[in-house]
A tleap script that builds the chain and sets N, CA, C and O, in Angstrom:
source leaprc.protein.ff14SB
mol = sequence {
  NMET LEU LYS ILE LEU ARG VAL ILE THR THR
  PRO GLY GLY HIE LEU VAL HIE VAL SER MET
  LYS GLY PHE GLY MET THR SER VAL LEU LYS
  LEU ALA THR PHE ALA ALA ASN GLN THR PHE
  ARG GLU VAL ASP VAL CYS GLU GLY LEU PRO
  THR GLU ASP TRP HIE LEU GLU LEU LYS LYS
  VAL ILE LEU THR CYS GLY GLU GLU GLY LYS
  PRO LEU THR LEU PHE LEU ASP GLN TYR LYS
  MET LEU ASN ASP GLY MET CTYR
}
set mol.1.N position { 115.843 70.710 110.515 }
set mol.1.CA position { 114.429 70.981 110.413 }
set mol.1.C position { 113.656 70.208 111.476 }
set mol.1.O position { 112.704 70.734 112.053 }
set mol.2.N position { 114.049 68.981 111.737 }
set mol.2.CA position { 113.334 68.163 112.711 }
set mol.2.C position { 113.428 68.744 114.120 }
set mol.2.O position { 112.464 68.676 114.883 }
set mol.3.N position { 114.568 69.307 114.464 }
set mol.3.CA position { 114.703 69.931 115.785 }
set mol.3.C position { 113.792 71.147 115.905 }
set mol.3.O position { 113.149 71.349 116.935 }
set mol.4.N position { 113.740 71.951 114.856 }
set mol.4.CA position { 112.853 73.122 114.859 }
set mol.4.C position { 111.407 72.669 114.954 }
set mol.4.O position { 110.630 73.228 115.729 }
set mol.5.N position { 111.039 71.663 114.174 }
set mol.5.CA position { 109.677 71.146 114.182 }
set mol.5.C position { 109.289 70.617 115.556 }
set mol.5.O position { 108.180 70.867 116.030 }
set mol.6.N position { 110.199 69.886 116.198 }
set mol.6.CA position { 109.919 69.339 117.521 }
set mol.6.C position { 109.674 70.464 118.538 }
set mol.6.O position { 108.760 70.374 119.358 }
set mol.7.N position { 110.476 71.500 118.483 }
set mol.7.CA position { 110.337 72.590 119.455 }
set mol.7.C position { 109.049 73.372 119.228 }
set mol.7.O position { 108.334 73.663 120.188 }
set mol.8.N position { 108.736 73.721 117.975 }
set mol.8.CA position { 107.558 74.566 117.750 }
set mol.8.C position { 106.255 73.802 117.865 }
set mol.8.O position { 105.200 74.424 117.994 }
set mol.9.N position { 106.285 72.463 117.825 }
set mol.9.CA position { 105.055 71.699 118.014 }
set mol.9.C position { 104.842 71.287 119.468 }
set mol.9.O position { 103.771 70.787 119.813 }
set mol.10.N position { 105.823 71.486 120.308 }
set mol.10.CA position { 105.672 71.212 121.731 }
set mol.10.C position { 104.731 72.256 122.320 }
set mol.10.O position { 104.897 73.445 122.043 }
set mol.11.N position { 103.746 71.849 123.127 }
set mol.11.CA position { 102.843 72.835 123.727 }
set mol.11.C position { 103.635 73.881 124.525 }
set mol.11.O position { 104.408 73.547 125.424 }
set mol.12.N position { 103.423 75.136 124.176 }
set mol.12.CA position { 104.131 76.231 124.837 }
set mol.12.C position { 105.580 76.350 124.380 }
set mol.12.O position { 106.378 77.036 125.018 }
set mol.13.N position { 105.923 75.689 123.283 }
set mol.13.CA position { 107.304 75.706 122.812 }
set mol.13.C position { 107.673 77.025 122.166 }
set mol.13.O position { 106.896 77.595 121.400 }
set mol.14.N position { 108.848 77.496 122.478 }
set mol.14.CA position { 109.374 78.738 121.920 }
set mol.14.C position { 110.764 78.461 121.389 }
set mol.14.O position { 111.472 77.595 121.905 }
set mol.15.N position { 111.153 79.184 120.372 }
set mol.15.CA position { 112.455 78.960 119.760 }
set mol.15.C position { 113.054 80.289 119.356 }
set mol.15.O position { 112.399 81.107 118.710 }
set mol.16.N position { 114.284 80.499 119.735 }
set mol.16.CA position { 115.073 81.610 119.219 }
set mol.16.C position { 116.177 80.958 118.409 }
set mol.16.O position { 117.043 80.269 118.948 }
set mol.17.N position { 116.132 81.185 117.125 }
set mol.17.CA position { 117.084 80.530 116.228 }
set mol.17.C position { 118.048 81.580 115.696 }
set mol.17.O position { 117.635 82.583 115.114 }
set mol.18.N position { 119.317 81.340 115.899 }
set mol.18.CA position { 120.348 82.263 115.438 }
set mol.18.C position { 121.205 81.525 114.416 }
set mol.18.O position { 121.731 80.448 114.698 }
set mol.19.N position { 121.341 82.104 113.241 }
set mol.19.CA position { 122.184 81.499 112.214 }
set mol.19.C position { 122.739 82.600 111.327 }
set mol.19.O position { 122.299 83.749 111.376 }
set mol.20.N position { 123.697 82.226 110.533 }
set mol.20.CA position { 124.302 83.189 109.610 }
set mol.20.C position { 123.456 83.283 108.352 }
set mol.20.O position { 122.789 82.326 107.959 }
set mol.21.N position { 123.494 84.442 107.733 }
set mol.21.CA position { 122.756 84.641 106.487 }
set mol.21.C position { 123.382 83.817 105.369 }
set mol.21.O position { 124.593 83.599 105.333 }
set mol.22.N position { 122.525 83.368 104.461 }
set mol.22.CA position { 123.006 82.678 103.280 }
set mol.22.C position { 123.085 81.171 103.391 }
set mol.22.O position { 123.561 80.512 102.467 }
set mol.23.N position { 122.627 80.606 104.507 }
set mol.23.CA position { 122.679 79.158 104.664 }
set mol.23.C position { 121.310 78.500 104.488 }
set mol.23.O position { 121.182 77.292 104.685 }
set mol.24.N position { 120.295 79.269 104.123 }
set mol.24.CA position { 118.982 78.707 103.840 }
set mol.24.C position { 118.139 78.402 105.055 }
set mol.24.O position { 117.165 77.656 104.950 }
set mol.25.N position { 118.479 78.950 106.200 }
set mol.25.CA position { 117.731 78.639 107.407 }
set mol.25.C position { 116.328 79.245 107.393 }
set mol.25.O position { 115.419 78.714 108.030 }
set mol.26.N position { 116.150 80.341 106.678 }
set mol.26.CA position { 114.807 80.911 106.567 }
set mol.26.C position { 113.891 79.937 105.835 }
set mol.26.O position { 112.735 79.761 106.220 }
set mol.27.N position { 114.395 79.314 104.801 }
set mol.27.CA position { 113.605 78.324 104.054 }
set mol.27.C position { 113.287 77.112 104.925 }
set mol.27.O position { 112.176 76.584 104.877 }
set mol.28.N position { 114.252 76.675 105.713 }
set mol.28.CA position { 114.032 75.537 106.615 }
set mol.28.C position { 112.977 75.897 107.655 }
set mol.28.O position { 112.113 75.081 107.977 }
set mol.29.N position { 113.048 77.113 108.178 }
set mol.29.CA position { 112.071 77.554 109.171 }
set mol.29.C position { 110.672 77.635 108.564 }
set mol.29.O position { 109.695 77.247 109.204 }
set mol.30.N position { 110.573 78.138 107.334 }
set mol.30.CA position { 109.274 78.195 106.655 }
set mol.30.C position { 108.713 76.792 106.429 }
set mol.30.O position { 107.517 76.565 106.612 }
set mol.31.N position { 109.566 75.860 106.036 }
set mol.31.CA position { 109.140 74.480 105.804 }
set mol.31.C position { 108.680 73.819 107.105 }
set mol.31.O position { 107.662 73.126 107.121 }
set mol.32.N position { 109.415 74.028 108.185 }
set mol.32.CA position { 109.033 73.459 109.479 }
set mol.32.C position { 107.721 74.064 109.964 }
set mol.32.O position { 106.891 73.362 110.543 }
set mol.33.N position { 107.529 75.348 109.734 }
set mol.33.CA position { 106.283 76.011 110.115 }
set mol.33.C position { 105.102 75.434 109.335 }
set mol.33.O position { 104.032 75.207 109.899 }
set mol.34.N position { 105.301 75.202 108.050 }
set mol.34.CA position { 104.255 74.607 107.231 }
set mol.34.C position { 103.933 73.191 107.705 }
set mol.34.O position { 102.765 72.812 107.796 }
set mol.35.N position { 104.967 72.417 108.003 }
set mol.35.CA position { 104.770 71.041 108.462 }
set mol.35.C position { 104.047 71.008 109.806 }
set mol.35.O position { 103.312 70.061 110.088 }
set mol.36.N position { 104.246 72.024 110.631 }
set mol.36.CA position { 103.591 72.094 111.940 }
set mol.36.C position { 102.198 72.708 111.846 }
set mol.36.O position { 101.516 72.842 112.862 }
set mol.37.N position { 101.764 73.086 110.632 }
set mol.37.CA position { 100.462 73.711 110.408 }
set mol.37.C position { 100.326 75.006 111.209 }
set mol.37.O position { 99.299 75.262 111.837 }
set mol.38.N position { 101.375 75.805 111.173 }
set mol.38.CA position { 101.377 77.090 111.849 }
set mol.38.C position { 101.400 78.205 110.812 }
set mol.38.O position { 101.730 77.988 109.646 }
set mol.39.N position { 101.048 79.385 111.258 }
set mol.39.CA position { 101.102 80.559 110.412 }
set mol.39.C position { 102.510 81.144 110.484 }
set mol.39.O position { 103.060 81.297 111.574 }
set mol.40.N position { 103.087 81.467 109.351 }
set mol.40.CA position { 104.410 82.081 109.299 }
set mol.40.C position { 104.232 83.560 109.037 }
set mol.40.O position { 103.585 83.951 108.065 }
set mol.41.N position { 104.796 84.373 109.889 }
set mol.41.CA position { 104.659 85.823 109.732 }
set mol.41.C position { 106.027 86.459 109.835 }
set mol.41.O position { 106.722 86.302 110.839 }
set mol.42.N position { 106.406 87.170 108.807 }
set mol.42.CA position { 107.667 87.896 108.811 }
set mol.42.C position { 107.351 89.372 108.961 }
set mol.42.O position { 106.612 89.945 108.162 }
set mol.43.N position { 107.917 89.980 109.989 }
set mol.43.CA position { 107.670 91.395 110.239 }
set mol.43.C position { 108.662 92.193 109.412 }
set mol.43.O position { 109.875 92.025 109.542 }
set mol.44.N position { 108.137 93.060 108.565 }
set mol.44.CA position { 108.983 93.928 107.759 }
set mol.44.C position { 109.277 95.203 108.515 }
set mol.44.O position { 108.371 95.897 108.977 }
set mol.45.N position { 110.524 95.493 108.631 }
set mol.45.CA position { 110.961 96.708 109.310 }
set mol.45.C position { 111.661 97.564 108.269 }
set mol.45.O position { 112.548 97.094 107.557 }
set mol.46.N position { 111.254 98.822 108.187 }
set mol.46.CA position { 111.880 99.710 107.216 }
set mol.46.C position { 112.510 100.891 107.945 }
set mol.46.O position { 112.222 101.144 109.115 }
set mol.47.N position { 113.352 101.591 107.248 }
set mol.47.CA position { 114.009 102.760 107.829 }
set mol.47.C position { 112.960 103.792 108.261 }
set mol.47.O position { 111.965 104.010 107.570 }
set mol.48.N position { 113.194 104.403 109.382 }
set mol.48.CA position { 112.307 105.447 109.868 }
set mol.48.C position { 111.061 104.935 110.564 }
set mol.48.O position { 110.142 105.714 110.815 }
set mol.49.N position { 111.000 103.654 110.884 }
set mol.49.CA position { 109.836 103.093 111.568 }
set mol.49.C position { 109.865 103.530 113.033 }
set mol.49.O position { 110.786 103.175 113.768 }
set mol.50.N position { 108.861 104.299 113.457 }
set mol.50.CA position { 108.843 104.735 114.855 }
set mol.50.C position { 108.623 103.554 115.801 }
set mol.50.O position { 108.031 102.543 115.423 }
set mol.51.N position { 109.102 103.697 117.015 }
set mol.51.CA position { 108.968 102.650 118.024 }
set mol.51.C position { 107.504 102.320 118.276 }
set mol.51.O position { 107.164 101.161 118.513 }
set mol.52.N position { 106.631 103.326 118.228 }
set mol.52.CA position { 105.203 103.102 118.474 }
set mol.52.C position { 104.619 102.173 117.402 }
set mol.52.O position { 103.813 101.294 117.706 }
set mol.53.N position { 105.032 102.378 116.154 }
set mol.53.CA position { 104.538 101.514 115.076 }
set mol.53.C position { 105.050 100.087 115.240 }
set mol.53.O position { 104.335 99.132 114.936 }
set mol.54.N position { 106.279 99.938 115.716 }
set mol.54.CA position { 106.849 98.621 115.983 }
set mol.54.C position { 106.026 97.910 117.047 }
set mol.54.O position { 105.710 96.728 116.908 }
set mol.55.N position { 105.676 98.637 118.119 }
set mol.55.CA position { 104.866 98.042 119.182 }
set mol.55.C position { 103.472 97.682 118.672 }
set mol.55.O position { 102.926 96.647 119.053 }
set mol.56.N position { 102.893 98.520 117.818 }
set mol.56.CA position { 101.575 98.215 117.247 }
set mol.56.C position { 101.624 96.972 116.363 }
set mol.56.O position { 100.691 96.169 116.363 }
set mol.57.N position { 102.713 96.815 115.609 }
set mol.57.CA position { 102.858 95.632 114.753 }
set mol.57.C position { 102.940 94.362 115.601 }
set mol.57.O position { 102.304 93.358 115.281 }
set mol.58.N position { 103.714 94.405 116.672 }
set mol.58.CA position { 103.803 93.248 117.566 }
set mol.58.C position { 102.469 92.962 118.246 }
set mol.58.O position { 102.084 91.804 118.409 }
set mol.59.N position { 101.773 94.011 118.639 }
set mol.59.CA position { 100.460 93.849 119.266 }
set mol.59.C position { 99.476 93.198 118.289 }
set mol.59.O position { 98.686 92.338 118.677 }
set mol.60.N position { 99.529 93.609 117.030 }
set mol.60.CA position { 98.653 93.040 116.009 }
set mol.60.C position { 98.948 91.543 115.822 }
set mol.60.O position { 98.025 90.743 115.667 }
set mol.61.N position { 100.219 91.174 115.837 }
set mol.61.CA position { 100.606 89.778 115.690 }
set mol.61.C position { 100.070 88.949 116.846 }
set mol.61.O position { 99.522 87.867 116.636 }
set mol.62.N position { 100.224 89.451 118.063 }
set mol.62.CA position { 99.770 88.721 119.248 }
set mol.62.C position { 98.249 88.601 119.258 }
set mol.62.O position { 97.719 87.536 119.575 }
set mol.63.N position { 97.545 89.667 118.920 }
set mol.63.CA position { 96.086 89.619 118.896 }
set mol.63.C position { 95.571 88.659 117.826 }
set mol.63.O position { 94.615 87.921 118.066 }
set mol.64.N position { 96.188 88.662 116.661 }
set mol.64.CA position { 95.795 87.744 115.592 }
set mol.64.C position { 95.978 86.299 116.038 }
set mol.64.O position { 95.120 85.448 115.802 }
set mol.65.N position { 97.095 86.037 116.680 }
set mol.65.CA position { 97.381 84.684 117.161 }
set mol.65.C position { 96.344 84.261 118.206 }
set mol.65.O position { 95.871 83.125 118.186 }
set mol.66.N position { 95.995 85.163 119.108 }
set mol.66.CA position { 95.024 84.848 120.148 }
set mol.66.C position { 93.612 84.684 119.617 }
set mol.66.O position { 92.882 83.800 120.065 }
set mol.67.N position { 93.219 85.519 118.674 }
set mol.67.CA position { 91.862 85.449 118.126 }
set mol.67.C position { 91.648 84.188 117.298 }
set mol.67.O position { 90.600 83.549 117.390 }
set mol.68.N position { 92.641 83.833 116.492 }
set mol.68.CA position { 92.498 82.656 115.642 }
set mol.68.C position { 92.751 81.373 116.406 }
set mol.68.O position { 92.304 80.305 115.985 }
set mol.69.N position { 93.457 81.458 117.517 }
set mol.69.CA position { 93.774 80.275 118.302 }
set mol.69.C position { 94.717 79.320 117.590 }
set mol.69.O position { 94.786 78.136 117.919 }
set mol.70.N position { 95.438 79.845 116.615 }
set mol.70.CA position { 96.360 79.019 115.834 }
set mol.70.C position { 97.791 79.446 116.150 }
set mol.70.O position { 98.081 80.641 116.204 }
set mol.71.N position { 98.678 78.492 116.357 }
set mol.71.CA position { 100.068 78.849 116.642 }
set mol.71.C position { 100.677 79.682 115.518 }
set mol.71.O position { 100.318 79.543 114.349 }
set mol.72.N position { 101.585 80.530 115.898 }
set mol.72.CA position { 102.176 81.466 114.954 }
set mol.72.C position { 103.694 81.418 115.072 }
set mol.72.O position { 104.235 81.362 116.176 }
set mol.73.N position { 104.368 81.440 113.946 }
set mol.73.CA position { 105.814 81.566 113.917 }
set mol.73.C position { 106.140 82.967 113.447 }
set mol.73.O position { 105.785 83.361 112.336 }
set mol.74.N position { 106.814 83.710 114.293 }
set mol.74.CA position { 107.176 85.089 113.995 }
set mol.74.C position { 108.645 85.123 113.618 }
set mol.74.O position { 109.496 84.663 114.380 }
set mol.75.N position { 108.947 85.662 112.453 }
set mol.75.CA position { 110.310 85.709 111.952 }
set mol.75.C position { 110.785 87.147 111.940 }
set mol.75.O position { 110.162 88.022 111.339 }
set mol.76.N position { 111.901 87.375 112.614 }
set mol.76.CA position { 112.519 88.700 112.643 }
set mol.76.C position { 113.944 88.571 112.144 }
set mol.76.O position { 114.725 87.786 112.681 }
set mol.77.N position { 114.281 89.325 111.137 }
set mol.77.CA position { 115.631 89.312 110.598 }
set mol.77.C position { 116.487 90.285 111.388 }
set mol.77.O position { 116.155 91.464 111.514 }
set mol.78.N position { 117.593 89.781 111.917 }
set mol.78.CA position { 118.482 90.599 112.740 }
set mol.78.C position { 118.976 91.824 111.981 }
set mol.78.O position { 119.148 92.890 112.571 }
set mol.79.N position { 119.200 91.685 110.705 }
set mol.79.CA position { 119.756 92.781 109.927 }
set mol.79.C position { 118.739 93.879 109.633 }
set mol.79.O position { 119.101 94.958 109.165 }
set mol.80.N position { 117.477 93.604 109.908 }
set mol.80.CA position { 116.456 94.623 109.709 }
set mol.80.C position { 116.117 95.374 111.001 }
set mol.80.O position { 115.384 96.363 110.975 }
set mol.81.N position { 116.649 94.905 112.119 }
set mol.81.CA position { 116.414 95.589 113.379 }
set mol.81.C position { 117.146 96.918 113.375 }
set mol.81.O position { 118.348 96.970 113.111 }
set mol.82.N position { 116.438 97.974 113.662 }
set mol.82.CA position { 117.023 99.302 113.545 }
set mol.82.C position { 117.712 99.763 114.826 }
set mol.82.O position { 118.698 100.499 114.778 }
set mol.83.N position { 117.188 99.325 115.974 }
set mol.83.CA position { 117.816 99.713 117.233 }
set mol.83.C position { 117.610 98.605 118.258 }
set mol.83.O position { 116.794 97.705 118.057 }
set mol.84.N position { 118.354 98.677 119.352 }
set mol.84.CA position { 118.298 97.627 120.364 }
set mol.84.C position { 116.947 97.545 121.056 }
set mol.84.O position { 116.604 96.492 121.593 }
set mol.85.N position { 116.170 98.618 121.061 }
set mol.85.CA position { 114.861 98.616 121.691 }
set mol.85.C position { 113.870 97.679 121.013 }
set mol.85.O position { 112.864 97.306 121.616 }
set mol.86.N position { 114.136 97.299 119.781 }
set mol.86.CA position { 113.229 96.408 119.059 }
set mol.86.C position { 113.328 94.976 119.551 }
set mol.86.O position { 112.400 94.194 119.347 }
set mol.87.N position { 114.424 94.614 120.191 }
set mol.87.CA position { 114.560 93.270 120.729 }
set mol.87.C position { 113.735 93.120 121.973 }
set mol.87.O position { 113.719 92.048 122.577 }
savepdb mol mol.pdb
quit
């Protein structure tokens, strides 16, 4: 958790975290986000989601982050990605 916290609180810090399911890393990421006073946003992807809607969802996340001026942690579950274009 401390490594995640250090990276996301660094100005301009970005993190791509890869882990196996079932080890509680989502909970650790949520806790680190809370400790860093950031907004945690999990993008829900469902079957049949058009690419245009995916792009609109990402655009909404970026605009919200820019308007509020508050750092944002975006969580994407690998198993919910429907195609390679979403990466």
